[in-house]
N, C-alpha and C positions, 0 to 999 in steps of 0.2 A: 659271311652269309650272302645269299642272293638278295640283291637291292630290291626294296619294295617300290612299286611303281605308283605314279599319281592316280592311275585308274583304280588301282587296289585300295588306295585310301579313300577315293570317292565312294566306292562300293561299300567299304567298311562303315562309312558315316551314314549310308543310306539303309543300313540294317535297322529293323524295327526297334524301337526303344524297349528297354527292360526296366524292371524295378531297380531304384538307386541301390539297394543292398546287394542286388544280384551282380552288378558291375563294379561296385565300389569295395566289396570286401577282399578282392584279390590281393591288393597291396595295402590294406588297411592295417595299422597296429592293433594288437588285440585289445588295448585299452580304448580304442576308438570304436570298437564294434558295438552296435546298439546306440551310437550318438551320431549317426550319419543322416538322419532325417531332419529336414529344415524346420525351423520354428517360424511362427507367424511374423515375429519382429526381427527376423534375420535381415541384415543389411546386404543388398545386391552388390556384387562385384563381377568383373569381367577379367579374364586373362586370355592371352594369345598364344596358341600352339602354332608357332610360324615355321612353315616348311619351305625349303628351297632346294633346287638341284645342285649336286656337286659331283666330282669325279667318281665317288663311291656310291651314288645313289642320293635319294632324298635325306636331307638332314633337318633336325629341328634345333630350336635355340632355347637354352636356359640361361638364367643369370644368377650369379652369386651376390647376395647382399653384403654390403661392407658390415664389419663387426660393430661399427659405431651406431648403427641404427637402433632406435629404441624398440621397434617391433620387427620380428623376423630377422634379426641380426645374424649374418653369417650363413643364412639358409639359401638353399639352391631352389629356384623357383621359376615359373613363367613370368614375363612382363605382364603386369596388370595391377588392378587396384580397385578401390570402391568406386561405384557409380557416382558420378557428379550430377547435380540436378540439370546441367546443361546438356548432358548426353541424351540423345534421343533413343538410344537402345544400349543393350549390354555389348553388342558388337562395336558400337562407337566408344564405349568405355575402354574396351580392350585395345583398340587402335589408338586412342588418345594416350593411354598409359604407355604404350609401346613407343609412341613418339616422344613422350616426357622422359622415359627411362633410357631409350636406346638411340635417340635422335633420329629414328625411322619415321619421318613425317611425309605425308602426301605420297607415299609409296603405293604402287599398283597392287595392293593385296587382294587376291581373289578369295572370297569367303567360301570354304568348302562345306562347312557345316559346324555343328556344335555337339559337344559331348553332354552327358547328363550333368546337370547342376549339383554341386557338392556343398553340403553344409560343413562349415568349419567351426566347431564349438568354441575354441579359444578366443576367436576374434568375432564370433557371432556373424560371419559372412556366409552368404549363399553365393558360391562362386560359379560362374557360368564360363565353361572353357570354349573358346571360339577357335576353330581350326582354319588357318589361312595359308595361302600359298603365294610365293613370289617366283617369277620365271628365271630369275638369276640370284646369285648369291648377294645379300644385301651388304652395304657398307654402314657399319654402326658408329655412332658417336656417343658412347655411353655416359650418362650422367654420373660423375664420380660420387655424388652424394647418395645415389640409390644403387649403383651397380659397381661392384668391384671387378667382376670378370664375366666376359660372355663366353658361354660354353656351347660349342657346336657339336651335336651328336648324331651319328648316322641312325636314321629311322629303324634300319634293320637290327640295330642293337637291342630294340625292345623285344625281339623274338629270340635272343640269345640267353638261354636259361642260365648259363654260367655267369651272367652278369646280374642275377637276381639273388640276393642274399638275405640273411637274417642274422641279427645279433641281440643278445640281452642287453637292454638299456634300462636305466632308471628313468621311469617315465610315469606321470600322473600318479605319483604316490606309491609306486611299486616297480617291480622289475618284470619287463615284458620282452618278448621276442619282437623286434621291430623289422619289418621287411623293408628292404631298399634296393634300388637299381645302383650298380657301381658303374658310373659313366665318367670317363675321362679323369679318374682319380677322385671323383666327388661321390658322397653318398647322397642319393636323391631319394628322400622319404617323406612321409606325411601327406599332405594334401596334394603335392605335385606328383608323388608316386602313385596315389590313388587314381588321379586323373589319367596319368600315363597308363596305368593298369587297364583301365577301361579301353583306351585306344589299342593296347596290345591284344586284348581279348577280341576286340572287334576285327582287327587285322588277322588274327589267327582263324577266326571264323570264315574269313573270305579266302585266305591262302591255303587253309587246311594244315597249318603247321602245329 
């Protein structure tokens, strides 16, 4: 597919905000629909959608959690986590967590913008996705207690409909069709897919794909 440019990402992030349901339902499991609105006592969290240039265009970074973790074990996600009282913003949270998980500290990350906050009912988190850019491919030093694998995905893959799939899974006490992205041999679903789904829709609106 044709690579996506940095300017197209900037333009996508500048589009007017829409209602959370309008942007989050695209890749939301059926069992999650109707549960995407935040509650008053949700815990704030920040994640980083980190972009960087490569030979095949922009790429973004995902991590696979070790199977030994108590929460989110084995899942594919963005680097990020709960806001610390010392963090002065959700952007600071996303950058601090990326430092702790991937060893990417004091890097010249340019903040391009943010996506719509997403309420995650199982953990009661209100997740704020921050989109950042590095001018060159980063060198990571993953924390083995938090990251098993670093996954590098061409951003253009978001627009490849052949990589969007559904399967019936036993979920939330029933069997539902779960949408996911098939990236690099991994199934990216749940909150991470929902956030990527918003970025996908924004890019399609700019590119006309």
